[in-house]
Structure formats: structure tokens, C-alpha cells
TIVO-2410 file (N, C-alpha, C; in nm, 3 decimals):
# residues 65
REC num residu      c1      c2      c3 atome chaine
REC   1      S  -3.358  -0.618   0.688     N      A
REC   1      S  -3.413  -0.545   0.575    CA      A
REC   1      S  -3.545  -0.478   0.615     C      A
REC   2      F  -3.583  -0.375   0.541     N      A
REC   2      F  -3.705  -0.302   0.568    CA      A
REC   2      F  -3.817  -0.353   0.479     C      A
REC   3      P  -3.936  -0.373   0.534     N      A
REC   3      P  -4.049  -0.411   0.448    CA      A
REC   3      P  -4.095  -0.290   0.367     C      A
REC   4      T  -4.074  -0.293   0.237     N      A
REC   4      T  -4.111  -0.177   0.154    CA      A
REC   4      T  -4.183  -0.222   0.029     C      A
REC   5      R  -4.261  -0.131  -0.026     N      A
REC   5      R  -4.328  -0.156  -0.152    CA      A
REC   5      R  -4.255  -0.083  -0.265     C      A
REC   6      R  -4.188   0.025  -0.231     N      A
REC   6      R  -4.117   0.105  -0.331    CA      A
REC   6      R  -3.981   0.142  -0.274     C      A
REC   7      S  -3.886   0.170  -0.364     N      A
REC   7      S  -3.754   0.211  -0.315    CA      A
REC   7      S  -3.763   0.343  -0.240     C      A
REC   8      S  -3.861   0.429  -0.277     N      A
REC   8      S  -3.875   0.556  -0.206    CA      A
REC   8      S  -3.914   0.534  -0.060     C      A
REC   9      D  -3.985   0.424  -0.031     N      A
REC   9      D  -4.017   0.392   0.109    CA      A
REC   9      D  -3.888   0.366   0.187     C      A
REC  10      L  -3.796   0.292   0.127     N      A
REC  10      L  -3.669   0.263   0.191    CA      A
REC  10      L  -3.587   0.390   0.210     C      A
REC  11      I  -3.584   0.474   0.108     N      A
REC  11      I  -3.512   0.602   0.118    CA      A
REC  11      I  -3.569   0.684   0.231     C      A
REC  12      D  -3.701   0.697   0.237     N      A
REC  12      D  -3.766   0.775   0.344    CA      A
REC  12      D  -3.734   0.717   0.482     C      A
REC  13      T  -3.737   0.586   0.493     N      A
REC  13      T  -3.707   0.520   0.621    CA      A
REC  13      T  -3.564   0.549   0.664     C      A
REC  14      C  -3.470   0.532   0.572     N      A
REC  14      C  -3.329   0.557   0.604    CA      A
REC  14      C  -3.305   0.704   0.639     C      A
REC  15      M  -3.364   0.794   0.561     N      A
REC  15      M  -3.348   0.936   0.590    CA      A
REC  15      M  -3.407   0.972   0.725     C      A
REC  16      G  -3.519   0.909   0.759     N      A
REC  16      G  -3.580   0.933   0.890    CA      A
REC  16      G  -3.491   0.888   1.004     C      A
REC  17      I  -3.432   0.770   0.990     N      A
REC  17      I  -3.340   0.719   1.092    CA      A
REC  17      I  -3.221   0.813   1.107     C      A
REC  18      M  -3.164   0.852   0.994     N      A
REC  18      M  -3.045   0.937   0.997    CA      A
REC  18      M  -3.076   1.074   1.055     C      A
REC  19      T  -3.190   1.129   1.023     N      A
REC  19      T  -3.229   1.259   1.075    CA      A
REC  19      T  -3.257   1.252   1.224     C      A
REC  20      D  -3.335   1.153   1.266     N      A
REC  20      D  -3.370   1.140   1.408    CA      A
REC  20      D  -3.248   1.119   1.496     C      A
REC  21      R  -3.151   1.045   1.445     N      A
REC  21      R  -3.033   1.011   1.526    CA      A
REC  21      R  -2.912   1.099   1.494     C      A
REC  22      H  -2.932   1.199   1.408     N      A
REC  22      H  -2.825   1.292   1.369    CA      A
REC  22      H  -2.704   1.217   1.314     C      A
REC  23      L  -2.729   1.125   1.219     N      A
REC  23      L  -2.623   1.046   1.158    CA      A
REC  23      L  -2.593   1.097   1.018     C      A
REC  24      R  -2.467   1.091   0.979     N      A
REC  24      R  -2.429   1.124   0.842    CA      A
REC  24      R  -2.417   1.000   0.757     C      A
REC  25      H  -2.394   0.886   0.822     N      A
REC  25      H  -2.378   0.760   0.751    CA      A
REC  25      H  -2.458   0.651   0.821     C      A
REC  26      L  -2.509   0.559   0.742     N      A
REC  26      L  -2.588   0.448   0.794    CA      A
REC  26      L  -2.529   0.318   0.740     C      A
REC  27      P  -2.489   0.227   0.830     N      A
REC  27      P  -2.432   0.101   0.784    CA      A
REC  27      P  -2.537   0.012   0.717     C      A
REC  28      V  -2.495  -0.059   0.614     N      A
REC  28      V  -2.580  -0.157   0.546    CA      A
REC  28      V  -2.526  -0.294   0.587     C      A
REC  29      V  -2.606  -0.370   0.660     N      A
REC  29      V  -2.562  -0.497   0.716    CA      A
REC  29      V  -2.657  -0.607   0.668     C      A
REC  30      E  -2.599  -0.719   0.626     N      A
REC  30      E  -2.678  -0.835   0.588    CA      A
REC  30      E  -2.613  -0.958   0.649     C      A
REC  31      E  -2.693  -1.034   0.722     N      A
REC  31      E  -2.646  -1.154   0.790    CA      A
REC  31      E  -2.521  -1.127   0.874     C      A
REC  32      G  -2.523  -1.013   0.943     N      A
REC  32      G  -2.414  -0.978   1.032    CA      A
REC  32      G  -2.289  -0.926   0.964     C      A
REC  33      K  -2.290  -0.912   0.832     N      A
REC  33      K  -2.174  -0.863   0.759    CA      A
REC  33      K  -2.200  -0.722   0.709     C      A
REC  34      L  -2.103  -0.634   0.729     N      A
REC  34      L  -2.112  -0.498   0.680    CA      A
REC  34      L  -2.092  -0.498   0.529     C      A
REC  35      L  -2.194  -0.452   0.457     N      A
REC  35      L  -2.186  -0.446   0.311    CA      A
REC  35      L  -2.138  -0.310   0.262     C      A
REC  36      G  -2.162  -0.206   0.343     N      A
REC  36      G  -2.121  -0.072   0.304    CA      A
REC  36      G  -2.188   0.031   0.391     C      A
REC  37      L  -2.171   0.156   0.350     N      A
REC  37      L  -2.230   0.269   0.423    CA      A
REC  37      L  -2.310   0.354   0.326     C      A
REC  38      L  -2.425   0.400   0.370     N      A
REC  38      L  -2.505   0.497   0.295    CA      A
REC  38      L  -2.481   0.634   0.356     C      A
REC  39      S  -2.455   0.731   0.272     N      A
REC  39      S  -2.443   0.868   0.323    CA      A
REC  39      S  -2.575   0.940   0.299     C      A
REC  40      I  -2.596   1.047   0.372     N      A
REC  40      I  -2.718   1.126   0.352    CA      A
REC  40      I  -2.720   1.180   0.208     C      A
REC  41      G  -2.602   1.212   0.154     N      A
REC  41      G  -2.592   1.258   0.016    CA      A
REC  41      G  -2.638   1.153  -0.083     C      A
REC  42      D  -2.602   1.026  -0.058     N      A
REC  42      D  -2.648   0.916  -0.144    CA      A
REC  42      D  -2.800   0.913  -0.149     C      A
REC  43      L  -2.861   0.926  -0.032     N      A
REC  43      L  -3.006   0.917  -0.023    CA      A
REC  43      L  -3.074   1.037  -0.088     C      A
REC  44      V  -3.018   1.157  -0.069     N      A
REC  44      V  -3.076   1.276  -0.130    CA      A
REC  44      V  -3.068   1.267  -0.282     C      A
REC  45      K  -2.954   1.222  -0.335     N      A
REC  45      K  -2.940   1.207  -0.480    CA      A
REC  45      K  -3.042   1.109  -0.536     C      A
REC  46      E  -3.063   0.998  -0.467     N      A
REC  46      E  -3.159   0.897  -0.513    CA      A
REC  46      E  -3.302   0.951  -0.506     C      A
REC  47      A  -3.334   1.024  -0.399     N      A
REC  47      A  -3.468   1.082  -0.386    CA      A
REC  47      A  -3.494   1.181  -0.500     C      A
REC  48      I  -3.396   1.262  -0.533     N      A
REC  48      I  -3.410   1.360  -0.642    CA      A
REC  48      I  -3.429   1.287  -0.775     C      A
REC  49      A  -3.353   1.181  -0.797     N      A
REC  49      A  -3.366   1.104  -0.921    CA      A
REC  49      A  -3.505   1.042  -0.933     C      A
REC  50      E  -3.556   0.988  -0.823     N      A
REC  50      E  -3.691   0.929  -0.826    CA      A
REC  50      E  -3.797   1.035  -0.853     C      A
REC  51      Q  -3.781   1.153  -0.795     N      A
REC  51      Q  -3.878   1.260  -0.819    CA      A
REC  51      Q  -3.874   1.305  -0.964     C      A
REC  52      A  -3.754   1.315  -1.021     N      A
REC  52      A  -3.741   1.353  -1.161    CA      A
REC  52      A  -3.808   1.250  -1.252     C      A
REC  53      D  -3.792   1.123  -1.219     N      A
REC  53      D  -3.856   1.016  -1.297    CA      A
REC  53      D  -4.008   1.025  -1.287     C      A
REC  54      L  -4.058   1.051  -1.169     N      A
REC  54      L  -4.203   1.064  -1.150    CA      A
REC  54      L  -4.257   1.184  -1.228     C      A
REC  55      I  -4.185   1.294  -1.226     N      A
REC  55      I  -4.227   1.413  -1.302    CA      A
REC  55      I  -4.234   1.380  -1.451     C      A
REC  56      Q  -4.133   1.310  -1.501     N      A
REC  56      Q  -4.132   1.272  -1.642    CA      A
REC  56      Q  -4.252   1.183  -1.676     C      A
REC  57      Q  -4.281   1.086  -1.591     N      A
REC  57      Q  -4.395   0.998  -1.614    CA      A
REC  57      Q  -4.526   1.076  -1.614     C      A
REC  58      L  -4.542   1.169  -1.522     N      A
REC  58      L  -4.664   1.250  -1.516    CA      A
REC  58      L  -4.677   1.339  -1.639     C      A
REC  59      E  -4.566   1.398  -1.685     N      A
REC  59      E  -4.570   1.480  -1.804    CA      A
REC  59      E  -4.610   1.397  -1.925     C      A
REC  60      Q  -4.558   1.275  -1.936     N      A
REC  60      Q  -4.596   1.186  -2.047    CA      A
REC  60      Q  -4.743   1.150  -2.039     C      A
REC  61      Y  -4.792   1.126  -1.921     N      A
REC  61      Y  -4.934   1.093  -1.901    CA      A
REC  61      Y  -5.022   1.211  -1.944     C      A
REC  62      I  -4.982   1.331  -1.904     N      A
REC  62      I  -5.061   1.450  -1.938    CA      A
REC  62      I  -5.063   1.471  -2.089     C      A
REC  63      R  -4.948   1.449  -2.154     N      A
REC  63      R  -4.940   1.466  -2.300    CA      A
REC  63      R  -5.009   1.352  -2.375     C      A
REC  64      G  -5.031   1.240  -2.308     N      A
REC  64      G  -5.094   1.125  -2.371    CA      A
REC  64      G  -4.998   1.038  -2.448     C      A
REC  65      D  -4.869   1.045  -2.414     N      A
REC  65      D  -4.766   0.964  -2.480    CA      A
REC  65      D  -4.783   0.816  -2.449     C      A
***
């Protein structure tokens, strides 16, 4: 597992690995067992969702909600 403080740290780490190594999929392994595969599309969708959430929070802060 990756030491992270936020899920966006994990997304950035995975995207960095995939970009550096020219991978389309990244295996998710725990205790030697394959749990699944992450695609670059999965990570991009999650990054976009997190950015949209952050934008919403900032807009609420600015409005004083």
C-alpha cells in the first residue's frame, strides 16, 4: 500500500507510475493476491470527481454556506 494522506495522493502516485512506465492498467495486489486492475480511465474519472468536489466546497466557502 502507498502511504497517503488523501485519496488524491494515491491517484497521483498511480498515475505517475502508469505514465512513467507507459502502462494502461495497474494491478492491485494485497498480501500477494490480485484484487483487480486499475485503468488509466478509472484514475482520470476519480481525479475529475475529486476536483469537482473541491470546486463545490470552495464555491460554498466563498458564498458563506
